[in-house]
C-alpha positions as CSV (number, residue, x, y, z in Angstrom):
1,M,65.0,114.8,132.5
2,S,61.3,114.6,133.5
3,L,60.7,113.4,137.1
4,F,56.9,113.3,136.3
5,A,57.1,111.2,133.2
6,A,59.2,108.6,135.1
7,R,57.0,108.6,138.2
8,N,53.2,109.2,138.3
9,L,52.8,111.7,141.1
10,S,49.3,112.8,140.2
11,L,47.8,111.8,143.6
12,V,50.2,114.2,145.4
13,M,47.1,116.2,146.5
14,D,45.0,116.9,149.5
15,L,41.9,114.7,149.7
16,Y,39.6,117.8,149.6
17,E,40.8,118.5,146.1
18,M,39.4,115.2,145.0
19,T,36.1,115.5,146.9
20,M,35.5,119.1,145.5
21,A,36.5,118.0,142.0
22,N,33.9,115.2,142.3
23,G,31.3,117.8,143.3
24,Y,32.1,120.0,140.4
25,A,32.2,117.2,137.9
26,T,28.9,115.7,138.9
27,G,26.9,118.9,139.5
28,N,25.6,121.6,137.2
29,T,28.9,123.5,137.5
30,Q,30.9,121.0,135.4
31,N,31.2,123.4,132.5
32,D,32.2,126.4,134.7
33,W,35.8,127.7,134.7
34,A,37.7,129.5,137.4
35,C,40.8,131.5,138.0
36,F,43.1,130.8,140.9
37,D,46.1,132.9,141.9
38,V,49.3,131.7,143.6
39,F,50.8,134.3,145.9
40,Y,52.4,134.6,149.3
41,R,52.1,137.1,152.2
42,H,55.5,137.5,153.8
43,N,59.1,137.5,152.5
44,P,61.2,134.8,154.2
45,D,63.6,135.9,157.0
46,K,61.9,139.4,156.9
47,G,63.7,140.1,153.7
48,G,62.9,142.6,151.0
49,F,62.0,140.2,148.2
50,A,61.7,136.6,147.1
51,I,62.7,134.6,144.0
52,F,60.2,132.8,141.8
53,A,61.4,129.3,141.2
54,G,60.0,125.9,140.3
55,L,58.0,126.8,137.2
56,E,59.6,124.3,135.0
57,Q,58.6,121.5,137.3
58,V,55.0,122.8,137.5
59,V,54.7,122.7,133.7
60,D,56.3,119.3,133.5
61,F,53.9,118.0,136.2
62,L,50.8,119.4,134.4
63,E,51.8,118.0,131.0
64,N,52.2,114.5,132.5
65,M,49.4,114.5,135.0
66,H,47.1,111.5,134.6
67,F,45.5,108.8,136.8
68,A,46.7,105.3,136.2
69,E,44.7,102.1,136.8
70,D,46.1,101.6,140.3
71,D,45.2,105.2,141.1
72,I,41.6,104.7,140.1
73,A,41.5,101.4,142.0
74,Y,42.7,103.1,145.1
75,L,40.2,105.9,144.9
76,R,37.5,103.3,144.3
77,S,38.5,101.5,147.5
78,L,37.8,104.7,149.5
79,N,34.0,104.2,148.7
80,M,33.6,108.0,148.3
81,F,33.3,108.5,144.6
82,P,30.8,107.4,141.9
83,E,31.9,105.4,138.9
84,S,31.0,108.3,136.6
85,F,33.6,110.5,138.3
86,L,36.3,107.7,138.3
87,E,35.7,107.3,134.6
88,K,36.3,111.0,134.1
89,L,39.6,110.6,136.0
90,A,40.7,107.7,133.9
91,S,40.8,110.0,130.8
92,F,41.8,113.2,132.6
93,R,44.4,115.5,131.2
94,F,44.9,119.1,132.4
95,S,43.2,121.3,129.9
96,G,43.6,124.8,131.4
97,D,45.8,127.8,130.9
98,I,48.8,128.9,133.0
99,D,50.2,132.5,133.1
100,A,53.2,133.0,135.3
101,F,56.2,135.2,136.0
102,P,59.3,134.1,134.1
103,E,61.2,131.7,136.4
104,G,63.8,133.7,138.4
105,T,61.6,136.9,138.6
106,I,62.2,138.9,141.8
107,M,58.7,139.0,143.5
108,Y,56.9,140.5,146.4
109,P,54.0,139.7,148.7
110,Y,50.3,139.6,147.5
111,E,51.0,139.6,143.8
112,P,50.1,136.5,141.7
113,M,53.3,134.7,140.6
114,L,51.2,132.2,138.8
115,T,47.5,132.1,137.7
116,V,45.6,129.0,136.8
117,H,42.6,129.5,134.4
118,A,40.9,126.2,133.9
119,P,37.7,124.2,134.2
120,L,36.8,124.0,137.9
121,M,37.7,120.3,138.2
122,D,41.1,120.8,136.6
123,A,41.9,123.9,138.6
124,Q,41.1,122.1,141.9
125,L,43.0,119.0,141.2
126,V,46.4,120.7,140.7
127,E,46.5,122.9,143.8
128,T,48.8,120.9,146.1
129,A,51.2,119.9,143.3
130,I,51.7,123.5,142.2
131,L,52.2,124.8,145.7
132,T,54.6,122.0,146.6
133,E,56.9,122.9,143.7
134,L,56.8,126.6,144.0
135,N,56.9,126.8,147.8
136,H,60.0,124.6,148.0
137,Q,62.1,126.0,145.2
138,S,61.1,129.7,145.8
139,L,62.1,129.3,149.4
140,I,65.5,127.7,148.7
141,A,66.3,130.1,145.8
142,T,65.6,133.1,148.1
143,K,67.7,131.7,150.9
144,A,70.5,130.9,148.6
145,R,70.5,134.5,147.3
146,R,70.8,135.8,150.8
147,I,73.8,133.6,151.5
148,V,75.4,134.5,148.2
149,H,74.8,138.2,148.9
150,G,76.4,137.7,152.4
151,A,79.5,136.2,150.7
152,R,80.3,139.4,148.8
153,G,81.5,137.9,145.7
154,R,83.2,134.8,147.2
155,V,82.2,131.4,145.9
156,V,79.3,129.5,147.5
157,A,78.8,125.8,147.0
158,D,75.8,123.7,148.0
159,F,76.8,121.0,150.4
160,G,73.2,120.3,151.7
161,A,72.0,116.9,150.3
162,R,72.6,114.9,153.4
163,R,70.6,117.4,155.5
164,A,67.7,117.7,153.0
165,H,64.3,116.3,154.0
166,N,64.5,113.6,151.3
167,M,66.2,112.9,148.0
168,D,63.9,115.0,145.9
169,A,64.4,117.9,148.2
170,A,68.1,117.5,147.8
171,I,68.0,117.4,144.0
172,Y,65.5,120.2,143.5
173,G,66.9,122.2,146.4
174,A,70.2,122.1,144.5
175,R,68.5,123.4,141.4
176,A,66.8,126.3,143.3
177,A,70.1,127.1,145.1
178,Y,71.8,127.4,141.7
179,I,69.1,129.8,140.6
180,G,69.7,131.8,143.7
181,G,73.4,132.2,142.8
182,V,75.2,129.3,144.4
183,A,78.1,128.3,142.0
184,S,78.1,124.5,142.4
185,T,76.6,121.5,144.2
186,A,78.0,118.4,145.8
187,T,74.9,116.5,144.7
188,V,75.9,114.4,141.7
189,L,72.4,113.7,140.4
190,A,71.6,117.4,140.4
191,G,74.6,117.9,138.3
192,K,73.5,115.2,135.9
193,M,69.9,116.4,135.6
194,F,70.4,120.1,135.5
195,G,74.0,120.6,134.3
196,I,75.0,122.3,137.6
197,P,78.8,122.2,138.1
198,V,79.7,119.6,140.8
199,T,82.4,120.1,143.4
200,G,83.7,118.0,146.2
201,T,86.9,117.1,148.1
202,M,87.2,114.4,150.7
203,A,85.7,113.4,154.0
204,H,87.4,113.0,157.3
205,S,87.1,109.2,156.9
206,W,89.6,109.3,154.0
207,V,92.2,110.8,156.4
208,M,91.2,108.5,159.3
209,Y,91.5,105.4,157.1
210,H,95.1,106.0,156.2
211,K,98.0,105.3,158.7
212,D,98.6,109.1,159.0
213,E,97.4,112.4,157.6
214,Y,100.4,112.9,155.3
215,T,99.8,109.5,153.7
216,A,96.2,110.3,153.2
217,F,97.0,113.7,151.6
218,R,99.7,112.2,149.4
219,R,97.5,109.4,148.1
220,Y,94.7,111.9,147.3
221,A,97.1,114.3,145.5
222,E,98.5,111.4,143.5
223,T,95.0,110.4,142.5
224,Y,93.8,113.9,141.7
225,P,96.8,116.0,140.9
226,D,95.0,118.7,138.9
227,C,92.3,119.4,141.5
228,A,93.6,118.4,144.9
229,V,91.8,120.1,147.8
230,L,92.8,118.7,151.1
231,L,90.6,118.6,154.3
232,V,93.0,119.9,157.0
233,D,91.0,119.7,160.3
234,T,90.8,116.0,161.1
235,Y,93.4,116.3,163.8
236,N,94.8,119.9,164.1
237,V,94.6,122.5,161.4
238,L,97.7,124.6,162.3
239,Y,100.1,121.9,163.7
240,S,99.2,119.0,161.4
241,G,96.8,119.7,158.6
242,I,98.4,122.8,157.0
243,P,102.0,121.6,157.5
244,N,101.1,118.2,155.8
245,A,99.3,120.0,153.0
246,I,102.4,122.1,152.3
247,R,104.6,119.1,152.4
248,V,102.4,117.3,149.8
249,A,102.4,120.4,147.7
250,K,106.2,120.5,147.7
251,E,107.1,116.8,147.7
252,V,104.3,115.3,145.5
253,L,102.6,117.9,143.3
254,E,105.5,120.3,142.4
255,P,107.7,117.5,141.1
256,M,104.7,116.7,138.8
257,G,104.5,120.3,137.7
258,K,101.2,120.7,139.6
259,R,100.0,123.1,142.2
260,L,97.9,122.4,145.3
261,K,94.5,123.8,144.5
262,G,93.1,124.3,148.0
263,V,92.5,123.4,151.6
264,R,89.2,123.1,153.4
265,I,88.5,123.7,157.1
266,D,85.3,122.2,158.5
267,S,85.5,123.1,162.2
268,G,86.9,125.4,164.8
269,D,87.3,129.2,164.7
270,L,87.1,129.6,161.0
271,A,88.1,133.3,160.9
272,Y,91.2,132.8,163.1
273,L,92.2,129.5,161.4
274,S,91.8,130.8,157.9
275,K,94.0,133.8,158.7
276,R,96.7,131.7,160.2
277,A,96.5,129.1,157.4
278,R,96.7,131.9,154.8
279,A,99.9,133.2,156.3
280,M,101.5,129.7,156.4
281,L,100.5,129.0,152.8
282,D,101.8,132.3,151.6
283,E,105.1,131.8,153.4
284,A,105.5,128.5,151.6
285,G,104.9,130.1,148.3
286,L,101.4,128.7,147.9
287,N,99.7,132.1,147.3
288,D,97.4,130.6,144.8
289,C,96.2,127.8,147.1
290,T,92.6,128.7,148.0
291,I,90.9,128.3,151.5
292,S,87.4,127.0,151.7
293,V,85.3,126.6,154.9
294,S,82.2,124.8,155.9
295,N,80.3,123.9,159.1
296,S,76.7,125.2,159.7
297,L,77.1,128.4,157.7
298,D,74.4,130.9,156.7
299,E,74.4,134.5,155.6
300,Y,75.0,135.9,159.0
301,T,77.9,133.7,159.9
302,I,79.5,134.3,156.5
303,T,79.1,138.0,156.9
304,S,80.7,137.8,160.3
305,L,83.6,135.7,159.1
306,I,84.3,138.3,156.3
307,D,84.0,141.2,158.7
308,Q,86.5,139.5,161.0
309,G,89.0,139.5,158.2
310,G,88.8,135.8,157.5
311,C,91.0,134.8,154.5
312,I,88.4,132.7,152.8
313,N,87.9,132.1,149.1
314,S,84.8,130.0,149.2
315,F,82.0,128.6,151.5
316,G,80.4,125.2,151.5
317,V,76.9,125.7,152.9
318,G,74.7,122.8,153.8
319,E,71.9,122.4,156.3
320,R,71.0,126.0,156.7
321,L,70.7,126.4,152.9
322,I,69.0,123.2,151.8
323,T,66.4,123.4,154.6
324,A,66.2,127.2,154.8
325,R,66.5,126.6,158.5
326,S,66.0,130.1,159.7
327,E,62.5,130.1,158.2
328,P,61.7,126.8,156.5
329,V,58.2,127.6,155.2
330,F,57.5,129.9,152.2
331,G,53.8,130.1,152.6
332,A,52.5,130.6,149.1
333,V,48.7,129.9,148.8
334,Y,46.3,129.0,146.1
335,K,43.1,131.2,146.1
336,M,40.1,131.4,143.7
337,V,39.8,134.9,142.4
338,S,37.0,134.6,139.7
339,V,34.4,132.2,138.3
340,E,33.2,132.0,134.7
341,H,29.8,130.4,134.4
342,S,28.7,128.3,131.5
343,D,26.1,131.0,130.7
344,G,28.9,133.4,129.8
345,T,28.8,135.5,132.9
346,T,32.0,136.1,135.0
347,E,32.1,137.2,138.6
348,P,35.1,138.1,140.8
349,V,35.3,136.4,144.2
350,I,37.0,137.4,147.4
351,K,38.0,135.7,150.6
352,I,37.3,137.8,153.7
353,S,38.8,137.2,157.1
354,E,39.0,138.9,160.5
355,T,42.7,138.7,159.9
356,L,43.4,141.6,157.5
357,E,46.3,140.0,155.8
358,K,44.2,137.0,154.7
359,I,41.7,139.1,152.7
360,T,42.6,138.2,149.1
361,N,42.9,140.4,146.0
362,P,40.0,139.3,143.8
363,D,39.4,139.0,140.1
364,R,41.7,138.0,137.2
365,K,44.3,140.7,137.0
366,R,47.5,141.9,135.5
367,V,50.8,142.6,137.3
368,F,53.2,145.3,136.1
369,R,56.6,146.3,137.3
370,V,57.1,150.1,137.4
371,Y,60.6,151.5,136.6
372,N,61.9,155.0,136.9
373,K,64.0,156.7,134.3
374,D,67.2,155.1,135.6
375,G,65.7,151.6,135.2
376,H,65.2,150.9,138.9
377,A,62.0,149.1,139.9
378,I,60.1,151.4,142.2
379,A,56.8,149.5,142.6
380,D,54.5,146.9,141.2
381,L,51.0,147.6,139.9
382,L,47.8,145.5,139.9
383,T,45.1,146.2,137.3
384,R,42.0,144.4,136.1
385,Y,42.7,141.9,133.3
386,S,40.9,144.1,130.8
387,E,42.9,147.2,131.5
388,E,45.7,148.7,129.4
389,P,47.4,151.3,131.7
390,D,48.9,154.3,129.8
391,T,51.9,155.8,131.6
392,S,52.8,158.2,128.7
393,A,50.9,160.8,130.8
394,P,50.5,161.0,134.5
395,Y,48.9,157.8,135.6
396,R,46.7,157.9,138.7
397,Y,47.0,154.9,141.1
398,V,45.8,153.9,144.5
399,D,48.2,153.0,147.4
400,P,46.0,150.4,149.2
401,G,47.8,151.3,152.5
402,K,46.9,155.0,152.1
403,P,43.9,155.0,149.7
404,W,42.9,158.6,150.6
405,R,46.1,160.1,148.9
406,N,45.9,161.4,145.4
407,C,48.9,159.7,143.7
408,S,50.1,159.4,140.2
409,L,53.1,158.0,138.3
410,E,55.0,160.2,135.9
411,G,58.0,159.5,133.7
412,V,57.9,155.8,134.3
413,V,58.1,152.6,132.2
414,I,56.0,149.6,133.0
415,R,56.6,145.9,132.1
416,E,54.0,143.2,132.5
417,L,55.3,140.3,134.6
418,Q,53.0,137.4,133.9
419,K,53.5,135.6,130.6
420,P,51.4,132.9,128.9
421,V,53.0,129.5,129.7
422,M,50.2,126.9,128.9
423,R,47.1,127.1,126.8
424,N,44.5,124.3,126.8
425,G,46.9,122.1,128.7
426,K,49.8,122.5,126.2
427,R,53.1,124.4,126.6
428,V,53.1,127.6,124.5
429,A,56.3,129.2,125.7
430,E,59.9,127.9,125.5
431,L,61.2,127.9,129.1
432,P,64.6,129.3,129.7
433,S,67.7,127.1,130.6
434,L,68.8,127.0,134.2
435,D,71.8,129.2,133.4
436,E,69.5,131.7,131.8
437,I,67.3,131.8,134.9
438,R,70.3,132.2,137.1
439,S,71.6,135.1,135.0
440,Y,68.2,136.7,135.0
441,V,68.1,136.7,138.8
442,A,71.6,138.2,139.0
443,R,70.8,140.9,136.4
444,Q,67.6,142.0,138.2
445,L,69.4,142.3,141.5
446,S,72.4,144.2,140.0
447,E,70.5,146.5,137.6
448,E,66.8,146.9,138.7
449,I,66.3,146.1,142.4
450,W,67.4,148.7,144.9
451,E,70.3,147.7,147.1
452,E,68.2,148.9,150.0
453,E,65.7,146.1,149.3
454,Q,68.6,143.5,149.5
455,R,69.9,144.3,153.0
456,F,69.2,141.8,155.7
457,E,67.9,144.1,158.4
458,N,64.9,146.4,157.8
459,P,64.9,146.3,154.0
460,H,63.2,148.9,152.0
461,L,59.5,148.0,151.4
462,H,58.6,147.5,147.7
463,K,55.1,148.9,147.2
464,L,52.2,147.1,145.5
465,L,49.9,149.6,143.9
466,M,46.5,149.3,142.4
467,S,44.7,150.9,139.4
468,P,41.7,152.9,140.5
469,E,39.4,150.5,138.6
470,Y,40.9,147.5,140.3
471,Y,40.8,149.0,143.7
472,E,37.1,149.8,143.2
473,T,36.5,146.2,142.2
474,K,38.0,145.0,145.5
475,M,36.1,147.6,147.6
476,D,32.8,146.9,145.9
477,L,33.2,143.2,146.9
478,L,34.2,144.1,150.4
479,Y,31.2,146.5,150.7
480,K,28.8,143.8,149.3
481,H,29.9,141.2,151.8
482,S,29.9,143.7,154.6
483,E,26.3,144.6,153.9
484,E,25.4,141.0,153.7
485,N,27.0,140.3,157.1
486,S,25.2,143.3,158.6
487,R,21.9,142.0,157.3
488,M,22.5,138.6,158.7
489,K,23.6,140.1,162.1
490,R,20.4,142.2,162.2
491,K,18.3,139.1,161.4
492,E,20.1,137.1,164.1
493,G,19.6,139.9,166.6
494,R,15.8,140.0,165.9
495,L,15.6,136.2,166.4
496,L,17.6,136.4,169.7
497,N,15.4,139.3,171.0
498,R,12.1,137.7,170.0
499,E,9.8,137.0,173.0
500,P,8.8,133.4,173.5
501,R,5.2,132.6,172.8
């Protein structure tokens, strides 16, 4: 189901995208192309990695991007744009190229997860939409994986829709959470749109509506005898909820040849209550009755509950998953890295800042993942787009954090990460299903990514290496701009020191 075919969201952009696009379209640069990289600078929650998610929605948006009559009318009302530009927008379709990591790829800071290669106007107009999709879903997928990792094989369900920032955030957050390893969602529309398994039990209002807890449980079990999960904390878990659940199992379900599927605890000391509930259920012969818990859970509370011996089979996680509450901003950015002029010349460009981390990696480039003989990913490698790195012999590289060291890779295998996704505005790759993306994430984390990178505290740092040729390209640009700045400062100094006449 295409959100973007049903709703025209093409004006989801910052105004500066439109003003710059007008400048490009009406100047002598209208036939120039540019490359923009999407990358981020820090892993969320000081983790060891992030998960690339949202690519399918980016492609869907770009394929459907257009400006309707009412869009043009609104832009005309701003009195900022000439009719010649508005006419271009009326027939606009994205005509550029997209290269990207396969969705679900484990990724690291400062490497381009997606590259736009397009006419300047096209490349500028799509910035906010691309960042919105990738920032949100990559954030939620990464948070979900942390929570699933903390659950140590126990089931995690997404209960977050009512705490999401809006309906779209709930739906696409559920999609991203599933990519990250969550087993199911309570959000029905996400189940319909993406085929995610849906789960749910009852609310406290069901229990409160009936004359007593036992009646509420009995009516629910009679209605859903094959999947009865009873919420046992409306009044008192140990003195009311669990005894009534056991009574319903014995008096209602067993005569039907059915078993009580589970109980859910949504408040209180979850570790203590789950242990006591487990003992009571087992004593009643309900060893197969599962215990699920919810209530403001995240990876840390889940880890703590398990460490305390909590007898818990599954976790329902809501607000701290769907909002990534501990660090709710992913921080991917969209930066120009090269320009192709209409005369056939190409030049790399770089952003320089007094803040070291904001200096960009220039030029169109390739990203490779480096594996040792055991198949573990030991680093990623940036090269110029024209390079073909040969690792059949010792391959010299530069560690940008320690460029003075003489380093080489030996006995390794490399795999290019970015793949062609769109060419001339058309999809050229079949995108994987959601289940395939989810399995891809799980396979990387179990087979390729070091366990040390997956720990919550002080994870191992995955290095981003550079080919000597690429490193020199970056240094040449830095030196060039440094010399220009020095020249300007010398000129400014002469002006300041000049004696008045």
